[in-house]
C-alpha positions as CSV (number, residue, x, y, z in Angstrom):
1,M,71.0,114.5,93.0
2,T,70.3,111.2,91.3
3,G,68.1,108.5,92.8
4,T,71.3,106.8,94.2
5,G,73.1,110.0,95.0
6,W,72.6,109.4,98.7
7,L,75.3,106.6,98.7
8,P,78.4,108.9,98.6
9,P,77.3,111.2,101.4
10,A,76.2,108.1,103.4
11,L,79.7,106.7,103.0
12,L,81.0,109.8,104.6
13,A,78.2,110.3,107.1
14,V,78.6,107.0,108.9
15,P,82.2,107.4,110.1
16,L,81.7,111.1,110.6
17,L,78.6,110.7,112.8
18,G,80.4,107.9,114.6
19,A,83.3,110.2,115.4
20,L,80.9,112.9,116.6
21,G,79.1,110.4,118.8
22,L,82.4,109.7,120.6
23,V,82.6,113.4,121.5
24,V,78.9,113.9,122.5
25,L,78.4,110.6,124.3
26,P,81.9,109.5,125.6
27,H,80.7,107.8,128.8
28,V,77.9,105.9,127.1
29,L,80.1,104.6,124.4
30,R,83.2,103.8,126.5
31,P,82.1,100.3,127.5
32,V,81.4,99.3,123.8
33,L,84.5,100.9,122.2
34,R,85.8,97.5,121.0
35,A,82.7,96.9,119.0
36,Y,81.8,100.5,118.1
37,G,84.5,101.2,115.6
38,L,84.1,97.7,114.1
39,V,80.3,98.1,113.6
40,L,80.7,101.6,112.0
41,S,83.4,100.5,109.7
42,G,81.4,97.4,108.9
43,V,78.4,99.6,107.9
44,T,80.7,101.7,105.7
45,L,82.1,98.6,104.1
46,A,78.5,97.4,103.5
47,L,77.7,100.7,101.8
48,A,80.8,100.4,99.7
49,A,79.8,96.8,98.7
50,L,76.4,98.2,97.8
51,L,78.1,100.8,95.6
52,V,80.1,98.1,93.9
53,A,76.9,96.0,93.3
54,M,74.8,98.9,92.0
55,F,77.5,100.4,89.8
56,D,76.6,100.5,86.1
57,Y,79.5,98.6,84.6
58,G,78.3,99.5,81.1
59,R,79.4,103.1,81.5
60,P,82.4,103.1,83.9
61,A,83.8,106.3,82.3
62,S,80.8,108.4,83.5
63,P,80.5,109.6,87.1
64,Q,77.6,107.8,88.9
65,F,75.8,108.2,92.2
66,E,76.3,112.0,91.8
67,L,75.5,114.5,94.4
68,D,75.8,118.1,93.3
69,V,74.4,120.7,95.7
70,P,75.5,124.3,96.7
71,W,78.1,124.2,99.4
72,I,79.2,127.9,99.8
73,P,76.9,129.8,97.5
74,G,78.7,133.1,98.0
75,L,81.9,131.7,96.5
76,G,80.1,129.5,94.0
77,L,81.4,126.4,95.7
78,R,79.4,123.2,95.4
79,L,79.4,119.8,97.2
80,H,80.0,117.6,94.2
81,L,80.5,113.9,94.8
82,G,80.5,111.0,92.5
83,I,82.3,107.8,91.5
84,D,83.6,106.2,88.3
85,G,85.7,103.3,87.2
86,I,88.9,104.9,88.5
87,S,87.6,105.8,92.0
88,L,85.4,102.8,92.6
89,P,88.2,100.3,93.4
90,L,89.9,102.8,95.7
91,V,86.7,103.5,97.7
92,A,86.2,99.8,98.1
93,L,89.8,99.2,99.1
94,T,89.6,102.0,101.7
95,A,86.5,100.7,103.3
96,L,87.9,97.1,103.4
97,L,91.3,98.1,104.9
98,T,89.7,100.3,107.5
99,F,87.3,97.5,108.5
100,L,90.1,95.0,108.7
101,C,92.1,97.4,110.9
102,F,89.2,97.8,113.3
103,G,88.8,94.0,113.2
104,Y,92.4,93.5,114.0
105,L,92.0,95.7,117.1
106,S,88.6,94.4,118.1
107,W,88.9,90.7,117.6
108,G,92.4,90.4,119.1
109,R,92.0,90.7,122.8
110,A,95.7,90.9,123.6
111,R,96.5,93.2,120.7
112,A,93.5,95.4,121.4
113,G,94.4,95.6,125.0
114,E,97.9,96.9,124.1
115,F,96.4,99.6,121.8
116,L,93.3,100.5,123.6
117,S,95.0,100.8,126.9
118,A,96.2,104.2,125.8
119,R,93.4,106.7,125.0
120,P,91.0,104.1,123.5
121,R,88.3,106.7,122.6
122,A,90.8,108.9,120.9
123,L,92.1,106.0,118.9
124,V,88.7,105.0,117.6
125,F,87.9,108.7,116.9
126,T,91.1,109.1,115.0
127,L,90.5,106.1,112.8
128,L,87.0,107.2,112.0
129,V,88.0,110.7,111.0
130,L,90.8,109.3,108.9
131,E,88.3,107.1,107.0
132,V,86.2,110.2,106.3
133,G,89.1,112.0,104.7
134,M,90.3,108.9,102.7
135,I,86.9,108.1,101.2
136,G,86.1,111.7,100.6
137,T,89.2,112.2,98.5
138,F,88.1,109.5,96.1
139,L,84.5,110.8,95.9
140,A,85.2,114.5,95.4
141,L,84.5,116.0,92.0
142,D,85.3,119.6,93.0
143,L,88.9,120.8,93.3
144,L,88.5,122.6,96.6
145,L,86.5,119.7,98.0
146,F,89.2,117.4,96.9
147,F,91.8,119.5,98.7
148,V,89.8,119.6,101.9
149,F,89.5,115.9,102.1
150,F,93.1,115.5,101.0
151,E,94.1,117.6,104.0
152,I,91.7,116.1,106.5
153,V,93.7,112.9,106.7
154,L,96.9,114.7,107.8
155,V,95.7,115.5,111.3
156,P,94.5,112.0,112.3
157,M,97.5,110.3,110.8
158,Y,99.8,112.7,112.6
159,F,98.2,111.8,116.0
160,L,98.1,108.1,115.0
161,I,101.8,108.1,114.6
162,G,102.6,110.6,117.4
163,I,100.5,109.0,120.1
164,W,100.4,105.3,119.4
165,G,103.7,104.9,117.5
166,G,107.1,103.6,118.5
167,E,109.9,105.2,120.4
168,G,110.8,107.7,117.7
169,R,107.1,108.6,117.1
170,R,107.3,112.3,117.8
171,A,110.1,113.1,115.3
172,A,108.4,110.8,112.7
173,S,105.0,112.5,113.1
174,I,106.5,116.0,112.9
175,K,108.4,115.1,109.8
176,F,105.3,113.6,108.2
177,I,103.1,116.7,108.9
178,L,105.8,119.2,107.8
179,Y,106.5,117.4,104.5
180,T,102.8,116.9,103.6
181,L,101.7,120.4,104.6
182,L,104.4,122.0,102.6
183,G,103.5,119.9,99.6
184,S,99.8,120.8,100.1
185,V,100.5,124.5,100.1
186,V,102.2,124.2,96.7
187,M,99.4,122.1,95.4
188,L,96.8,124.6,96.6
189,L,98.6,127.3,94.6
190,G,98.3,125.2,91.5
191,L,94.6,124.5,92.1
192,L,94.0,128.2,92.6
193,L,95.8,129.0,89.4
194,V,93.5,126.6,87.5
195,W,90.5,128.3,89.1
196,A,91.7,131.8,88.2
197,Q,92.3,130.7,84.6
198,T,89.0,128.8,84.1
199,G,86.6,130.3,86.6
200,T,85.4,126.8,87.8
201,L,86.4,124.2,90.3
202,D,84.3,121.5,88.9
203,I,86.5,118.5,88.0
204,E,84.1,117.1,85.4
205,A,83.8,120.5,83.6
206,L,87.6,121.0,83.7
207,A,88.3,117.5,82.3
208,A,85.7,118.0,79.5
209,A,87.3,121.3,78.6
210,H,90.6,119.5,77.8
211,G,92.7,122.5,79.1
212,S,91.0,125.1,76.9
213,G,91.3,128.6,78.2
214,M,94.7,127.9,79.7
215,A,97.9,128.7,77.9
216,R,100.6,126.0,77.6
217,S,102.9,127.9,80.0
218,V,100.1,128.2,82.6
219,Q,99.3,124.5,82.3
220,I,103.0,123.5,82.8
221,L,103.2,125.8,85.9
222,A,100.0,124.4,87.3
223,F,100.9,120.8,86.6
224,V,104.3,121.3,88.3
225,A,102.7,122.9,91.4
226,I,99.9,120.3,91.7
227,G,102.3,117.5,90.9
228,I,104.7,118.4,93.7
229,G,101.9,118.3,96.2
230,L,100.7,114.9,94.9
231,A,104.3,113.6,94.6
232,V,104.9,114.3,98.3
233,K,101.9,112.1,99.3
234,T,102.8,109.4,96.7
235,P,105.8,109.6,97.7
236,M,108.1,110.3,94.7
237,W,111.9,110.3,95.0
238,P,113.4,112.6,96.3
239,L,110.3,113.8,98.3
240,H,110.0,110.4,100.0
241,T,112.2,110.9,103.1
242,W,109.3,111.2,105.5
243,L,107.9,107.8,104.6
244,P,110.4,105.3,106.2
245,D,110.3,107.0,109.6
246,A,106.5,107.3,109.5
247,H,106.1,103.6,108.6
248,T,108.7,102.4,111.1
249,E,107.2,104.3,114.1
250,A,103.5,104.0,113.2
251,P,101.4,101.3,114.9
252,T,100.3,98.4,112.7
253,T,97.0,99.9,111.8
254,G,98.7,103.2,110.9
255,S,101.2,101.5,108.6
256,V,98.5,99.5,106.9
257,L,96.3,102.6,106.2
258,L,99.3,104.8,105.3
259,A,100.6,102.3,102.7
260,G,97.3,100.9,101.6
261,V,95.3,104.1,101.1
262,L,97.2,107.4,101.8
263,L,99.9,106.8,99.2
264,K,97.1,106.1,96.7
265,M,95.6,109.6,97.3
266,G,98.7,111.2,95.6
267,T,98.7,108.9,92.6
268,Y,94.9,109.2,92.3
269,G,95.3,112.9,92.0
270,F,97.4,112.5,88.8
271,A,94.6,110.5,87.2
272,R,91.7,112.5,88.4
273,I,93.1,116.1,88.1
274,A,96.6,116.7,86.8
275,I,96.6,114.7,83.5
276,P,93.0,115.3,82.3
277,V,92.7,118.9,83.4
278,L,96.2,120.0,82.3
279,P,96.9,117.9,79.2
280,E,99.6,120.1,77.7
281,G,101.3,120.4,81.0
282,A,101.3,116.7,81.4
283,L,102.9,116.2,77.9
284,A,105.6,118.7,78.8
285,V,106.4,117.3,82.2
286,A,106.0,113.6,81.5
287,P,109.7,112.9,80.6
288,W,110.7,114.4,83.9
289,L,108.1,112.5,85.8
290,G,109.3,109.3,84.2
291,A,112.9,110.1,85.1
292,F,112.0,110.6,88.8
293,A,109.9,107.5,88.7
294,V,112.7,105.2,87.5
295,V,115.2,106.7,89.9
296,G,112.7,105.9,92.7
297,I,112.3,102.4,91.5
298,V,116.1,101.7,91.6
299,Y,116.7,103.8,94.7
300,G,113.9,102.1,96.6
301,A,115.3,98.6,95.7
302,L,118.8,99.5,96.7
303,A,117.7,101.1,99.9
304,C,115.7,97.9,100.7
305,L,118.8,95.8,100.3
306,A,120.6,97.9,102.9
307,Q,117.8,97.7,105.6
308,R,117.8,95.6,108.7
309,D,114.4,96.6,110.1
310,L,111.6,94.7,108.4
311,K,109.1,97.6,108.6
312,R,111.6,100.0,107.2
313,M,112.4,97.7,104.3
314,I,108.7,97.4,103.4
315,A,108.4,101.2,103.6
316,Y,111.3,101.7,101.1
317,S,109.7,99.0,98.9
318,S,106.7,101.4,98.6
319,V,109.0,104.0,97.1
320,G,109.9,101.6,94.3
321,H,106.4,100.3,93.7
322,M,105.0,103.9,93.5
323,G,107.8,104.5,91.0
324,F,106.1,102.0,88.7
325,V,102.8,103.8,89.2
326,L,104.3,107.1,88.3
327,L,106.1,105.6,85.3
328,G,102.7,104.3,84.0
329,F,101.2,107.8,84.3
330,A,104.3,109.3,82.6
331,T,103.7,107.3,79.5
332,L,100.3,109.0,78.9
333,T,99.1,105.8,77.2
334,P,96.0,103.6,78.0
335,T,98.3,100.7,78.7
336,G,100.6,102.6,81.1
337,I,97.8,104.4,83.0
338,N,95.8,101.2,83.3
339,G,99.0,99.6,84.7
340,A,99.4,102.5,87.2
341,L,95.8,102.2,88.4
342,F,96.1,98.4,88.7
343,A,99.4,98.7,90.6
344,N,97.7,101.2,92.9
345,V,95.1,98.6,94.0
346,A,97.6,95.7,94.1
347,H,100.1,97.7,96.2
348,G,97.3,98.6,98.7
349,L,96.4,94.9,99.1
350,I,99.9,93.5,99.2
351,T,101.7,96.1,101.2
352,G,98.7,96.3,103.6
353,L,99.2,92.5,104.2
354,L,103.0,92.9,104.6
355,F,102.5,95.5,107.3
356,F,100.0,93.4,109.1
357,L,102.6,90.6,109.0
358,A,105.4,92.8,110.1
359,G,103.3,94.0,113.1
360,A,102.5,90.3,114.0
361,I,106.2,89.4,113.9
362,K,107.1,92.5,116.1
363,D,104.3,91.5,118.6
364,R,105.8,88.1,119.0
365,Y,109.5,88.8,119.0
366,H,109.4,92.5,120.2
367,T,111.7,93.5,117.4
368,A,111.5,93.9,113.6
369,D,115.3,93.7,113.2
370,M,115.9,90.9,110.7
371,T,119.3,90.1,112.1
372,A,117.9,89.8,115.6
373,L,115.1,87.6,114.4
374,G,117.7,85.1,113.3
375,G,115.7,83.2,110.7
376,G,113.8,79.9,111.0
377,L,110.3,81.5,111.0
378,L,109.0,78.6,108.8
379,V,110.1,76.2,111.6
380,T,108.9,78.0,114.7
381,L,105.8,79.7,113.2
382,P,105.1,77.8,109.9
383,R,101.8,79.5,109.1
384,L,103.0,83.0,109.8
385,G,106.1,82.3,107.8
386,S,104.1,80.9,104.9
387,V,101.8,84.0,104.7
388,L,104.9,86.2,104.8
389,T,106.4,84.2,102.0
390,F,103.2,84.6,99.9
391,A,103.1,88.3,100.5
392,A,106.7,88.8,99.6
393,I,106.4,86.8,96.4
394,A,103.3,88.8,95.5
395,S,105.1,92.0,96.1
396,L,108.1,91.1,93.9
397,G,105.7,90.6,91.0
398,L,105.3,86.9,90.5
399,P,102.9,86.2,87.5
400,G,99.6,84.9,88.7
401,L,99.5,87.3,91.6
402,A,98.2,90.9,91.7
403,G,101.6,92.6,91.9
404,F,102.6,91.4,88.4
405,W,100.1,93.1,86.2
406,G,100.6,96.7,87.2
407,E,104.4,96.6,86.8
408,M,104.3,94.7,83.6
409,L,101.7,97.1,82.0
410,A,103.7,100.2,83.2
411,L,106.8,98.9,81.5
412,L,104.9,98.0,78.4
413,G,103.5,101.5,78.3
414,A,107.0,102.9,78.4
415,F,107.9,100.7,75.4
416,Q,105.5,102.8,73.2
417,P,104.7,106.1,74.9
418,A,102.2,108.6,73.8
419,D,102.8,110.7,70.6
420,G,105.0,113.7,71.4
421,L,107.1,111.9,74.0
422,P,110.6,110.8,73.2
423,R,110.5,107.0,72.6
424,G,114.2,106.5,73.0
425,L,114.1,108.1,76.4
426,F,111.2,106.0,77.5
427,L,112.8,102.8,76.2
428,T,115.7,103.7,78.6
429,Y,113.2,104.1,81.4
430,M,111.7,100.7,80.6
431,V,115.2,99.1,80.8
432,I,115.9,100.8,84.1
433,G,112.5,99.9,85.4
434,G,113.1,96.3,84.4
435,L,116.4,96.4,86.4
436,G,114.5,97.7,89.3
437,A,112.0,94.8,89.1
438,V,115.0,92.4,89.3
439,L,116.4,94.2,92.3
440,T,112.9,94.0,93.9
441,A,113.0,90.2,93.6
442,A,116.5,90.3,95.1
443,Y,115.7,92.2,98.3
444,F,112.5,90.2,99.0
445,L,114.4,87.0,98.6
446,V,117.2,88.3,100.9
447,M,114.5,89.2,103.4
448,L,113.0,85.7,103.3
449,S,116.4,84.1,103.6
450,R,117.0,86.2,106.8
451,V,113.6,85.8,108.4
452,T,111.9,82.6,107.2
453,H,114.7,80.2,106.3
454,G,117.4,78.5,108.2
455,R,117.4,77.2,111.7
456,P,115.7,79.3,114.5
457,P,118.1,80.8,117.1
458,P,118.0,79.1,120.5
459,L,115.7,80.8,123.1
460,P,116.1,80.8,126.9
461,A,113.9,78.1,128.4
462,A,111.7,80.5,130.3
463,R,111.0,82.6,127.2
464,L,110.5,79.4,125.1
465,T,107.8,78.0,127.4
466,A,106.1,81.4,127.9
467,T,106.0,82.7,124.4
468,V,106.5,80.1,121.7
469,A,103.3,78.1,122.4
470,H,100.2,79.5,120.6
471,R,102.2,82.1,118.8
472,D,101.4,81.1,115.3
473,V,98.6,82.7,113.3
474,R,95.8,83.6,115.6
475,P,92.1,83.4,114.6
476,Y,91.6,87.2,114.5
477,E,94.8,87.6,112.4
478,L,93.5,84.9,110.0
479,L,90.2,86.8,109.7
480,A,92.0,90.1,108.9
481,W,94.5,88.6,106.4
482,T,92.3,86.2,104.5
483,P,90.4,88.8,102.4
484,L,93.7,90.4,101.3
485,V,95.2,87.0,100.3
486,A,92.0,86.1,98.4
487,L,91.9,89.4,96.5
488,I,95.6,89.2,95.7
489,L,95.0,85.8,94.1
490,L,91.7,86.9,92.4
491,F,93.2,90.0,90.7
492,G,96.3,88.1,89.9
493,L,94.5,85.3,88.1
494,W,91.7,87.5,86.7
495,P,93.1,91.0,86.0
496,G,90.2,91.8,83.7
497,L,88.1,92.4,86.8
498,L,89.9,95.7,87.3
499,L,91.1,96.4,83.7
500,T,87.6,96.3,82.2
501,L,86.5,98.8,84.9
502,T,89.4,101.3,84.4
503,T,90.0,101.1,80.6
504,P,86.9,103.1,79.4
505,A,87.6,105.7,82.1
506,V,91.3,105.9,81.1
507,Q,90.3,106.3,77.4
508,T,88.0,109.2,78.4
509,L,90.8,110.7,80.5
510,L,93.3,110.5,77.6
511,G,90.8,112.3,75.3
512,A,92.2,115.4,76.8
513,L,95.6,114.7,75.3
514,P,96.5,116.0,71.8
């Protein structure tokens, strides 16, 4: 363990010990539940900020803060944690979004009362365990350890949807767990195949080996198996059908973490494991991955145009945005993969903000149906309508905001894919992806015309006096949303903050490719 190797386990220990505290001392902690989760997630965020501050930006391609100790000696398994330029932004994003979700519950008395009235201790416990799994996935440098953390998140998210979700929560949570578990079984088979062929589970060693010791056919088979498991979590068309129901029925905090972090776990696996460990498999499967990606981009956009429910529309938009991420990976170029990693972070910020806003609208109007809302949000709630407009414009990829760079770089990577990939085919993917970007702008503009523009519908006098006053952006909402707005602007105006961090790591990753 290096001198700073205590930081990764500390990031995991704080929420884990906090969750155990709720089991051991339930009666002692019950009166302070509102602050308990906020403090613990705040400490985790502070540790993540320390990680960002202490990170050696002169060598972002090398794992730092490493912890490598025996885990299960009899099987040769090790507890290997570390962080590099690819995982650092995602660890920070996870800690930030979790803290903001706890803040959203803790600062908002009315909102917290609605959530915490049903099993408050269980809710805080669930969110803390979820944070352990999310952060652990991005820290793991061992294949089995990665799989363990990858799976840990399924149980708390299942209960988050199934207990605190909407009317269709049971069906949505069952669909979520079945899809993701089946995908995980296939991925585990792929990981075991890699282990059987190489004799190691260490991700660093496997990436440095550049696929040596594995025949091309074995690499293709392993890449397909691992890729299917990752694609379900991403989600990639046509393995996406669990996502709209899960997002629609999940509570606001569940939707924010599902879109902001859990979807990134699948795409992160392509960059951390599938591409560098199985380079020949990646080269063989890339054209198919690109095809599924662009179909998802267009399908997601068309599905959004057909939606009436605001949360469901945002959920389908994630299918399209993750299509751009997968297209970037499929190009196997520094430009495309940098675009994919940038889009990962940008999507987490923007879509997290969009789901916060959708939850706020549903709180006030008791519906997310855009037709029922009737428009005029900029008139009745001008601040809320303005933030929604900002988030929608950021998501459609306006230059100067974070959503632009990832999509642009992914399309640029498709213009000149890696050697060995059919350029004509990828040029076709670029054109289809560009069409998808236009459709993305279309469905967000349609949404804004339905929700924010026009005259507000008349309300009954009793409801008008009881609910319209003081319904615009509340202080706790402003505190939760402001960091996301600021980061969307920062990365949109200064993309080099992320690109200088990921570029050396991507170049090292692509050293595995012939």
